C-alpha positions in Angstrom: 89.2 100.6 94.2 85.6 101.3 93.2 84.0 101.0 96.7 86.5 103.5 98.2 86.1 105.9 95.3 82.3 106.0 95.7 82.0 105.9 99.5 85.1 107.8 100.7 83.3 111.1 101.3 80.7 109.3 103.5 83.4 108.1 105.9 85.5 111.1 106.6 86.9 111.2 110.1 85.3 114.6 110.8 81.8 113.0 110.5 82.7 110.8 113.5 84.5 113.4 115.6 81.7 113.9 118.1 81.6 110.2 118.9 85.2 110.1 120.2 86.9 111.6 123.2 89.7 114.2 122.8 91.5 112.8 125.9 93.7 109.8 125.9 95.5 107.8 123.2 94.3 108.5 119.7 92.4 105.6 118.2 92.3 104.2 114.7 90.7 106.2 112.0 86.9 105.8 112.4 86.5 106.4 108.7 88.8 103.5 107.8 87.1 101.3 110.3 83.7 102.1 108.8 85.1 101.4 105.3 86.5 98.0 106.4 83.0 97.1 107.7 81.4 98.1 104.4 84.0 96.1 102.3 83.6 93.1 104.6 79.9 93.1 104.1 80.1 93.7 100.3 82.6 90.9 99.8 80.7 88.6 102.3 83.9 88.0 104.4 83.5 86.5 107.8 85.3 88.1 110.7 88.0 85.5 110.4 88.4 85.8 106.7 88.6 89.6 106.5 92.1 90.0 107.9 93.5 87.4 105.5 91.8 89.1 102.6 93.1 92.5 103.6 96.7 91.0 103.8 96.4 89.6 100.3 94.8 92.7 98.8 97.6 94.8 100.3 100.3 92.5 98.9 99.1 92.9 95.3 
């Protein structure tokens, strides 16, 4: 995937570490959440269309 290959270093979880608490249940990977937002914007997916697109992409 071209987007991930080019932007992966920008969205490492360590970059976001100071923004999250060390207490409580661990959250989702902030790097992955940021990457999803970038891909959603780049592909012009609405909030409703993005999960369906992710499902089909993962099924290929």
